[in-house]
RODO-2510 file (C-alpha; in nm, 4 decimals, decimal comma):
residues 153
     n   res          X          Y          Z
     1     m    -2,4920    -1,2975     2,0276
     2     k    -2,5984    -1,0267     1,7885
     3     r    -2,4657    -0,6784     1,8448
     4     e    -2,6392    -0,3585     1,7506
     5     t    -2,4509    -0,1001     1,5490
     6     k    -2,6252     0,2277     1,4602
     7     g    -2,9645     0,0623     1,4931
     8     k    -2,8720    -0,2354     1,2741
     9     k    -2,8687    -0,5807     1,4271
    10     v    -2,5389    -0,7163     1,3308
    11     g    -2,5221    -1,0911     1,3375
    12     t    -2,2798    -1,0065     1,0619
    13     y    -2,0513    -0,8216     1,3071
    14     e    -1,8409    -1,1333     1,3511
    15     t    -1,8438    -1,1989     0,9772
    16     l    -1,7320    -0,8443     0,8936
    17     n    -1,4610    -0,8574     1,1578
    18     d    -1,3412    -1,1940     1,0299
    19     v    -1,3473    -1,0801     0,6660
    20     l    -1,1594    -0,7544     0,7303
    21     v    -0,8932    -0,9127     0,9506
    22     n    -0,8391    -1,2080     0,7184
    23     l    -0,8518    -0,9964     0,4038
    24     f    -0,5745    -0,7703     0,5307
    25     r    -0,3628    -1,0668     0,6403
    26     d    -0,4241    -1,2632     0,3202
    27     i    -0,3494    -0,9748     0,0826
    28     t    -0,0327    -0,8931     0,2741
    29     g     0,0828    -1,2556     0,2588
    30     i    -0,0026    -1,2918    -0,1099
    31     e     0,1827    -0,9681    -0,1924
    32     q     0,4873    -1,0858     0,0009
    33     r     0,4934    -1,4234    -0,1765
    34     a     0,4416    -1,2650    -0,5199
    35     v     0,7384    -1,0311    -0,4762
    36     r     0,9611    -1,3092    -0,3456
    37     k     0,8632    -1,5310    -0,6396
    38     l     0,9847    -1,2583    -0,8744
    39     g     1,3310    -1,2731    -0,7225
    40     y     1,3165    -1,0058    -0,4530
    41     p     1,3476    -1,2018    -0,1279
    42     d     1,4814    -0,8995     0,0605
    43     i     1,1658    -0,6885     0,0127
    44     t     0,9233    -0,6579     0,3035
    45     i     0,5623    -0,5409     0,2939
    46     n     0,6764    -0,2136     0,4486
    47     d     0,9372    -0,1801     0,1713
    48     l     0,6624    -0,2343    -0,0878
    49     h     0,4523     0,0430     0,0650
    50     v     0,7463     0,2830     0,0584
    51     i     0,8336     0,1898    -0,3016
    52     e     0,4697     0,2392    -0,4007
    53     a     0,4577     0,5816    -0,2304
    54     i     0,7778     0,6947    -0,4012
    55     g     0,6417     0,5844    -0,7376
    56     a     0,8172     0,5486    -1,0693
    57     g     0,7962     0,9163    -1,1647
    58     e     1,0006     1,2198    -1,0675
    59     p     1,1970     1,2268    -0,7403
    60     k     0,9891     1,3190    -0,4362
    61     s     1,0851     1,4877    -0,1136
    62     m     1,1124     1,2773     0,1983
    63     s     0,8411     1,4885     0,3619
    64     a     0,5975     1,4317     0,0712
    65     v     0,6470     1,0547     0,0863
    66     a     0,6205     1,0532     0,4666
    67     r     0,2913     1,2454     0,4396
    68     a     0,1582     1,0000     0,1811
    69     l     0,2396     0,7103     0,4147
    70     s     0,1157     0,8917     0,7283
    71     v     0,4503     0,8445     0,9020
    72     t     0,7146     1,0809     1,0341
    73     v     1,0184     1,1718     0,8252
    74     g     1,2285     0,9970     1,0912
    75     t     1,0357     0,6724     1,0471
    76     l     1,0617     0,6990     0,6687
    77     t     1,4364     0,7635     0,6953
    78     i     1,4868     0,4220     0,8566
    79     s     1,3018     0,2510     0,5703
    80     v     1,4746     0,4567     0,3013
    81     n     1,8184     0,3829     0,4492
    82     s     1,7422     0,0121     0,4180
    83     l     1,6068     0,0463     0,0633
    84     v     1,9136     0,2484    -0,0428
    85     k     2,1426    -0,0250     0,0955
    86     k     1,9394    -0,2900    -0,0890
    87     g     1,9667    -0,0935    -0,4140
    88     y     1,5978    -0,0055    -0,4637
    89     v     1,6029     0,3670    -0,3826
    90     i     1,8288     0,6578    -0,4765
    91     r     1,8667     0,9504    -0,2382
    92     q     1,9895     1,2923    -0,3521
    93     r     1,9830     1,6534    -0,2384
    94     s     1,7660     1,9035    -0,4227
    95     s     1,9662     2,1334    -0,6477
    96     e     1,7318     2,4226    -0,5563
    97     d     1,7437     2,3708    -0,1795
    98     r     2,0237     2,1546    -0,0402
    99     r     1,8234     2,1007     0,2811
   100     v     1,5627     1,9016     0,0870
   101     v     1,6321     1,5321     0,0379
   102     l     1,4764     1,3794    -0,2731
   103     i     1,4189     1,0096    -0,3197
   104     s     1,3479     0,8117    -0,6339
   105     l     1,3462     0,4505    -0,7415
   106     s     1,6503     0,2886    -0,8979
   107     a     1,6001     0,0611    -1,1994
   108     r     1,5622    -0,2290    -0,9586
   109     g     1,3098    -0,0305    -0,7510
   110     r     1,1098     0,0573    -1,0641
   111     d     1,1031    -0,3112    -1,1546
   112     v     0,9540    -0,4002    -0,8148
   113     f     0,7093    -0,1088    -0,8495
   114     t     0,5940    -0,2344    -1,1907
   115     h     0,5523    -0,5935    -1,0735
   116     h     0,3632    -0,4767    -0,7659
   117     a     0,1333    -0,2593    -0,9798
   118     r     0,0625    -0,5604    -1,2027
   119     f    -0,0231    -0,7650    -0,8932
   120     h    -0,2747    -0,4997    -0,7867
   121     q    -0,4219    -0,4842    -1,1388
   122     s    -0,4595    -0,8621    -1,1469
   123     m    -0,6223    -0,8616    -0,8036
   124     i    -0,8753    -0,5938    -0,9059
   125     d    -0,9456    -0,7634    -1,2391
   126     s    -1,0159    -1,0921    -1,0584
   127     v    -1,2607    -0,9260    -0,8195
   128     v    -1,4364    -0,7216    -1,0877
   129     k    -1,4994    -1,0155    -1,3181
   130     e    -1,6884    -1,1975    -1,0412
   131     l    -1,9301    -0,9108    -0,9691
   132     t    -2,2357    -0,7666    -1,1393
   133     e    -2,2411    -0,3924    -1,2066
   134     e    -2,4746    -0,3487    -0,9074
   135     e    -2,2464    -0,5503    -0,6785
   136     l    -1,9426    -0,3612    -0,8018
   137     g    -2,1129    -0,0288    -0,7320
   138     a    -2,2141    -0,1401    -0,3816
   139     l    -1,8665    -0,2744    -0,3059
   140     t    -1,7000     0,0437    -0,4310
   141     k    -1,9322     0,2612    -0,2237
   142     a    -1,8842     0,0490     0,0908
   143     l    -1,5058     0,0317     0,0576
   144     t    -1,4838     0,4057    -0,0101
   145     k    -1,6769     0,4722     0,3117
   146     l    -1,4566     0,2260     0,5014
   147     n    -1,1423     0,3917     0,3632
   148     s    -1,2696     0,7357     0,4670
   149     w    -1,3343     0,6082     0,8161
   150     f    -0,9832     0,4587     0,8451
   151     r    -0,8230     0,7787     0,7154
   152     g    -1,0162     0,9768     0,9740
   153     l    -0,8575     0,7859     1,2625
***
């Protein structure tokens, strides 16, 4: 059965649903396998997201990272505690304000961050090389709209 969405008959509703659900699952699985292959079997997808949000630059406050991940500081604390124990994250108090907890990546955490960034670059390069300029523009526009919608939830 075709559904109607904003005046558009969507026989593609099922296709879009299938593609989005499978894409999320597949990317997550591929990321997990890629990190494990590199010798980090103790890293979860959630850990990767936290490492990515912390970044390889200057230390960040817990609240800034929590905001970037759209989670509470309490939720982030659980993840950071685990990553500190595993040796991927360093936690320290701000010298300007001892109430502020700063987090940064250890050398091991930066290594995971770099490998994960390379994975993303490879993934984007693979997609881009298969598309025409017109297709790339349409995909970028559609995904940007989809991202805006998800962020508005």
